[in-house]
C-alpha positions as protocol buffer text, in pm:
chain_id: "A"
residue {
  index: 1
  type: MET
  ca { x: -1539 y: 4620 z: 4659 }
}
residue {
  index: 2
  type: SER
  ca { x: -1320 y: 4686 z: 4367 }
}
residue {
  index: 3
  type: LYS
  ca { x: -1186 y: 5027 z: 4252 }
}
residue {
  index: 4
  type: ASN
  ca { x: -1223 y: 4885 z: 3919 }
}
residue {
  index: 5
  type: ASN
  ca { x: -1612 y: 4901 z: 3843 }
}
residue {
  index: 6
  type: VAL
  ca { x: -1730 y: 4696 z: 3529 }
}
residue {
  index: 7
  type: THR
  ca { x: -1918 y: 4917 z: 3305 }
}
residue {
  index: 8
  type: ARG
  ca { x: -2232 y: 4747 z: 3171 }
}
residue {
  index: 9
  type: ARG
  ca { x: -2086 y: 4757 z: 2783 }
}
residue {
  index: 10
  type: GLN
  ca { x: -1731 y: 4574 z: 2969 }
}
residue {
  index: 11
  type: PHE
  ca { x: -1956 y: 4323 z: 3108 }
}
residue {
  index: 12
  type: LEU
  ca { x: -2161 y: 4264 z: 2815 }
}
residue {
  index: 13
  type: SER
  ca { x: -1836 y: 4212 z: 2574 }
}
residue {
  index: 14
  type: TYR
  ca { x: -1669 y: 3994 z: 2819 }
}
residue {
  index: 15
  type: THR
  ca { x: -1977 y: 3756 z: 2832 }
}
residue {
  index: 16
  type: LEU
  ca { x: -2063 y: 3757 z: 2465 }
}
residue {
  index: 17
  type: THR
  ca { x: -1654 y: 3640 z: 2354 }
}
residue {
  index: 18
  type: GLY
  ca { x: -1671 y: 3369 z: 2638 }
}
residue {
  index: 19
  type: VAL
  ca { x: -2049 y: 3225 z: 2505 }
}
residue {
  index: 20
  type: GLY
  ca { x: -1874 y: 3253 z: 2143 }
}
residue {
  index: 21
  type: GLY
  ca { x: -1571 y: 3138 z: 2241 }
}
residue {
  index: 22
  type: PHE
  ca { x: -1804 y: 2794 z: 2419 }
}
residue {
  index: 23
  type: MET
  ca { x: -2025 y: 2788 z: 2075 }
}
residue {
  index: 24
  type: ALA
  ca { x: -1655 y: 2833 z: 1888 }
}
residue {
  index: 25
  type: ALA
  ca { x: -1536 y: 2522 z: 2036 }
}
residue {
  index: 26
  type: GLY
  ca { x: -1798 y: 2278 z: 2084 }
}
residue {
  index: 27
  type: MET
  ca { x: -1812 y: 2372 z: 1711 }
}
residue {
  index: 28
  type: LEU
  ca { x: -1440 y: 2251 z: 1608 }
}
residue {
  index: 29
  type: MET
  ca { x: -1376 y: 2012 z: 1821 }
}
residue {
  index: 30
  type: PRO
  ca { x: -1630 y: 1712 z: 1655 }
}
residue {
  index: 31
  type: MET
  ca { x: -1411 y: 1854 z: 1314 }
}
residue {
  index: 32
  type: VAL
  ca { x: -1104 y: 1823 z: 1435 }
}
residue {
  index: 33
  type: ARG
  ca { x: -1177 y: 1549 z: 1564 }
}
residue {
  index: 34
  type: PHE
  ca { x: -1346 y: 1393 z: 1248 }
}
residue {
  index: 35
  type: ALA
  ca { x: -1014 y: 1566 z: 1098 }
}
residue {
  index: 36
  type: VAL
  ca { x: -787 y: 1370 z: 1330 }
}
residue {
  index: 37
  type: ASP
  ca { x: -927 y: 1019 z: 1367 }
}
residue {
  index: 38
  type: PRO
  ca { x: -774 y: 829 z: 1100 }
}
residue {
  index: 39
  type: VAL
  ca { x: -400 y: 959 z: 1155 }
}
residue {
  index: 40
  type: LEU
  ca { x: -449 y: 869 z: 1510 }
}
residue {
  index: 41
  type: LYS
  ca { x: -565 y: 483 z: 1460 }
}
residue {
  index: 42
  type: LYS
  ca { x: -350 y: 244 z: 1525 }
}
residue {
  index: 43
  type: GLU
  ca { x: -234 y: 16 z: 1163 }
}
residue {
  index: 44
  type: ALA
  ca { x: -222 y: -348 z: 1188 }
}
residue {
  index: 45
  type: GLY
  ca { x: 110 y: -444 z: 1061 }
}
residue {
  index: 46
  type: GLY
  ca { x: 250 y: -763 z: 867 }
}
residue {
  index: 47
  type: GLU
  ca { x: -69 y: -845 z: 755 }
}
residue {
  index: 48
  type: PHE
  ca { x: -60 y: -1129 z: 503 }
}
residue {
  index: 49
  type: ILE
  ca { x: -310 y: -1190 z: 255 }
}
residue {
  index: 50
  type: ALA
  ca { x: -467 y: -1537 z: 135 }
}
residue {
  index: 51
  type: THR
  ca { x: -412 y: -1647 z: -204 }
}
residue {
  index: 52
  type: PRO
  ca { x: -630 y: -1880 z: -424 }
}
residue {
  index: 53
  type: MET
  ca { x: -250 y: -2041 z: -498 }
}
residue {
  index: 54
  type: LYS
  ca { x: -187 y: -2381 z: -338 }
}
residue {
  index: 55
  type: VAL
  ca { x: 195 y: -2407 z: -288 }
}
residue {
  index: 56
  type: SER
  ca { x: 215 y: -2768 z: -424 }
}
residue {
  index: 57
  type: ASP
  ca { x: 89 y: -2632 z: -750 }
}
residue {
  index: 58
  type: LEU
  ca { x: 371 y: -2380 z: -814 }
}
residue {
  index: 59
  type: THR
  ca { x: 658 y: -2476 z: -1041 }
}
residue {
  index: 60
  type: LYS
  ca { x: 969 y: -2311 z: -1142 }
}
residue {
  index: 61
  type: GLU
  ca { x: 817 y: -2149 z: -1421 }
}
residue {
  index: 62
  type: PRO
  ca { x: 618 y: -1814 z: -1286 }
}
residue {
  index: 63
  type: GLN
  ca { x: 280 y: -1791 z: -1233 }
}
residue {
  index: 64
  type: ARG
  ca { x: 42 y: -1520 z: -1204 }
}
residue {
  index: 65
  type: VAL
  ca { x: -167 y: -1523 z: -856 }
}
residue {
  index: 66
  type: ASP
  ca { x: -431 y: -1287 z: -799 }
}
residue {
  index: 67
  type: PHE
  ca { x: -554 y: -1188 z: -513 }
}
residue {
  index: 68
  type: THR
  ca { x: -840 y: -953 z: -330 }
}
residue {
  index: 69
  type: PHE
  ca { x: -863 y: -771 z: -8 }
}
residue {
  index: 70
  type: LYS
  ca { x: -1025 y: -520 z: 158 }
}
residue {
  index: 71
  type: GLN
  ca { x: -827 y: -186 z: 200 }
}
residue {
  index: 72
  type: LYS
  ca { x: -986 y: 106 z: 398 }
}
residue {
  index: 73
  type: ASP
  ca { x: -850 y: 513 z: 304 }
}
residue {
  index: 74
  type: ALA
  ca { x: -951 y: 715 z: 601 }
}
residue {
  index: 75
  type: TRP
  ca { x: -1372 y: 634 z: 598 }
}
residue {
  index: 76
  type: TYR
  ca { x: -1414 y: 463 z: 298 }
}
residue {
  index: 77
  type: GLU
  ca { x: -1376 y: 90 z: 289 }
}
residue {
  index: 78
  type: SER
  ca { x: -1315 y: -137 z: -130 }
}
residue {
  index: 79
  type: GLU
  ca { x: -1236 y: -422 z: -247 }
}
residue {
  index: 80
  type: VAL
  ca { x: -897 y: -443 z: -419 }
}
residue {
  index: 81
  type: THR
  ca { x: -752 y: -706 z: -681 }
}
residue {
  index: 82
  type: ASN
  ca { x: -361 y: -717 z: -707 }
}
residue {
  index: 83
  type: THR
  ca { x: -125 y: -982 z: -859 }
}
residue {
  index: 84
  type: ALA
  ca { x: 207 y: -1098 z: -803 }
}
residue {
  index: 85
  type: TRP
  ca { x: 400 y: -1334 z: -1047 }
}
residue {
  index: 86
  type: ALA
  ca { x: 499 y: -1653 z: -799 }
}
residue {
  index: 87
  type: TYR
  ca { x: 737 y: -1961 z: -854 }
}
residue {
  index: 88
  type: LYS
  ca { x: 945 y: -2174 z: -649 }
}
residue {
  index: 89
  type: ASP
  ca { x: 1355 y: -2133 z: -590 }
}
residue {
  index: 90
  type: GLY
  ca { x: 1429 y: -2466 z: -455 }
}
residue {
  index: 91
  type: ASP
  ca { x: 1274 y: -2487 z: -122 }
}
residue {
  index: 92
  type: LYS
  ca { x: 1230 y: -2094 z: -156 }
}
residue {
  index: 93
  type: ILE
  ca { x: 889 y: -1961 z: -274 }
}
residue {
  index: 94
  type: ILE
  ca { x: 943 y: -1614 z: -469 }
}
residue {
  index: 95
  type: ALA
  ca { x: 701 y: -1332 z: -493 }
}
residue {
  index: 96
  type: LEU
  ca { x: 715 y: -1040 z: -746 }
}
residue {
  index: 97
  type: SER
  ca { x: 529 y: -775 z: -799 }
}
residue {
  index: 98
  type: PRO
  ca { x: 386 y: -685 z: -1126 }
}
residue {
  index: 99
  type: ILE
  ca { x: 452 y: -331 z: -1155 }
}
residue {
  index: 100
  type: CYS
  ca { x: 741 y: -176 z: -1398 }
}
residue {
  index: 101
  type: LYS
  ca { x: 1016 y: 56 z: -1168 }
}
residue {
  index: 102
  type: HIS
  ca { x: 1008 y: 247 z: -1485 }
}
residue {
  index: 103
  type: LEU
  ca { x: 661 y: 385 z: -1498 }
}
residue {
  index: 104
  type: GLY
  ca { x: 468 y: 169 z: -1346 }
}
residue {
  index: 105
  type: CYS
  ca { x: 330 y: -55 z: -1592 }
}
residue {
  index: 106
  type: THR
  ca { x: 243 y: -404 z: -1567 }
}
residue {
  index: 107
  type: VAL
  ca { x: 502 y: -671 z: -1650 }
}
residue {
  index: 108
  type: ASN
  ca { x: 439 y: -1017 z: -1787 }
}
residue {
  index: 109
  type: TRP
  ca { x: 630 y: -1314 z: -1738 }
}
residue {
  index: 110
  type: ASN
  ca { x: 779 y: -1452 z: -2079 }
}
residue {
  index: 111
  type: THR
  ca { x: 576 y: -1230 z: -2355 }
}
residue {
  index: 112
  type: ASP
  ca { x: 893 y: -1081 z: -2552 }
}
residue {
  index: 113
  type: LYS
  ca { x: 917 y: -1350 z: -2858 }
}
residue {
  index: 114
  type: ALA
  ca { x: 1338 y: -1141 z: -2866 }
}
residue {
  index: 115
  type: HIS
  ca { x: 1421 y: -1211 z: -2529 }
}
residue {
  index: 116
  type: PRO
  ca { x: 1208 y: -1547 z: -2363 }
}
residue {
  index: 117
  type: ASN
  ca { x: 1243 y: -1674 z: -1990 }
}
residue {
  index: 118
  type: GLU
  ca { x: 1223 y: -1317 z: -1926 }
}
residue {
  index: 119
  type: PHE
  ca { x: 996 y: -1026 z: -1772 }
}
residue {
  index: 120
  type: PHE
  ca { x: 868 y: -768 z: -2047 }
}
residue {
  index: 121
  type: CYS
  ca { x: 678 y: -419 z: -2005 }
}
residue {
  index: 122
  type: PRO
  ca { x: 521 y: -315 z: -2360 }
}
residue {
  index: 123
  type: CYS
  ca { x: 525 y: 25 z: -2238 }
}
residue {
  index: 124
  type: HIS
  ca { x: 922 y: 115 z: -2259 }
}
residue {
  index: 125
  type: PHE
  ca { x: 1050 y: -211 z: -2303 }
}
residue {
  index: 126
  type: GLY
  ca { x: 1154 y: -260 z: -2042 }
}
residue {
  index: 127
  type: ARG
  ca { x: 1310 y: -637 z: -1943 }
}
residue {
  index: 128
  type: TYR
  ca { x: 1347 y: -818 z: -1609 }
}
residue {
  index: 129
  type: GLU
  ca { x: 1557 y: -1144 z: -1533 }
}
residue {
  index: 130
  type: LYS
  ca { x: 1333 y: -1419 z: -1301 }
}
residue {
  index: 131
  type: SER
  ca { x: 1480 y: -1327 z: -1012 }
}
residue {
  index: 132
  type: GLY
  ca { x: 1341 y: -980 z: -1094 }
}
residue {
  index: 133
  type: LYS
  ca { x: 1635 y: -836 z: -1164 }
}
residue {
  index: 134
  type: ASN
  ca { x: 1629 y: -514 z: -1420 }
}
residue {
  index: 135
  type: ILE
  ca { x: 1879 y: -559 z: -1726 }
}
residue {
  index: 136
  type: PRO
  ca { x: 2107 y: -295 z: -1759 }
}
residue {
  index: 137
  type: GLY
  ca { x: 2050 y: -127 z: -2046 }
}
residue {
  index: 138
  type: THR
  ca { x: 1662 y: -132 z: -2049 }
}
residue {
  index: 139
  type: PRO
  ca { x: 1412 y: 141 z: -1869 }
}
residue {
  index: 140
  type: PRO
  ca { x: 1385 y: -2 z: -1555 }
}
residue {
  index: 141
  type: PRO
  ca { x: 1626 y: 185 z: -1289 }
}
residue {
  index: 142
  type: GLN
  ca { x: 1518 y: -95 z: -998 }
}
residue {
  index: 143
  type: PRO
  ca { x: 1474 y: -463 z: -953 }
}
residue {
  index: 144
  type: LEU
  ca { x: 1128 y: -548 z: -926 }
}
residue {
  index: 145
  type: ASP
  ca { x: 970 y: -556 z: -578 }
}
residue {
  index: 146
  type: ILE
  ca { x: 931 y: -909 z: -395 }
}
residue {
  index: 147
  type: TYR
  ca { x: 607 y: -1020 z: -126 }
}
residue {
  index: 148
  type: PRO
  ca { x: 691 y: -1126 z: 191 }
}
residue {
  index: 149
  type: VAL
  ca { x: 539 y: -1530 z: 178 }
}
residue {
  index: 150
  type: GLN
  ca { x: 406 y: -1739 z: 374 }
}
residue {
  index: 151
  type: VAL
  ca { x: 225 y: -2069 z: 395 }
}
residue {
  index: 152
  type: LYS
  ca { x: -93 y: -2171 z: 587 }
}
residue {
  index: 153
  type: SER
  ca { x: -272 y: -2478 z: 533 }
}
residue {
  index: 154
  type: GLY
  ca { x: -95 y: -2568 z: 189 }
}
residue {
  index: 155
  type: TYR
  ca { x: -204 y: -2199 z: 41 }
}
residue {
  index: 156
  type: LEU
  ca { x: 51 y: -1934 z: -59 }
}
residue {
  index: 157
  type: TYR
  ca { x: -11 y: -1593 z: 167 }
}
residue {
  index: 158
  type: LEU
  ca { x: 147 y: -1235 z: 59 }
}
residue {
  index: 159
  type: GLY
  ca { x: 237 y: -949 z: 281 }
}
residue {
  index: 160
  type: LYS
  ca { x: 318 y: -579 z: 133 }
}
residue {
  index: 161
  type: ALA
  ca { x: 554 y: -566 z: -167 }
}
residue {
  index: 162
  type: GLN
  ca { x: 887 y: -459 z: -31 }
}
residue {
  index: 163
  type: PRO
  ca { x: 1131 y: -252 z: -311 }
}
residue {
  index: 164
  type: ARG
  ca { x: 1472 y: -390 z: -308 }
}
residue {
  index: 165
  type: THR
  ca { x: 1773 y: -295 z: -397 }
}
residue {
  index: 166
  type: GLU
  ca { x: 1961 y: -606 z: -468 }
}
residue {
  index: 167
  type: VAL
  ca { x: 1875 y: -932 z: -579 }
}
């Protein structure tokens, strides 16, 4: 036998501490998993979203293309509608984001009578060339973001908008 005897009080203290620890772990583990699980899930990268725009309908003039997709934020899933301005530049298809790089307003094509054939932001009079390049002397600090483009079965598919530094 051991020379150090455990008193009843110490035994009760050790037992209650052990049982309390197991109970706390049993309650905390599901909470931790609930909080961490969305972060650990792998995200499907490189997804392209179908648009209702037929590639044969695209012209040299930018056209507004609205497209809808399902977005999942942690456990909440919603349907989101985004917009792009798409046009053909020779054989190449260009799709630009309509979000102004100044303060996030929405730009429109050819709506400013003083500056035709440009993207115009009505919030602070920002202007962009047809290519999406910001016009010097106007508020936008960067060019419009560009969507990666794919063509499948004659329809336009768009990826996630990407910032660009040169046009």
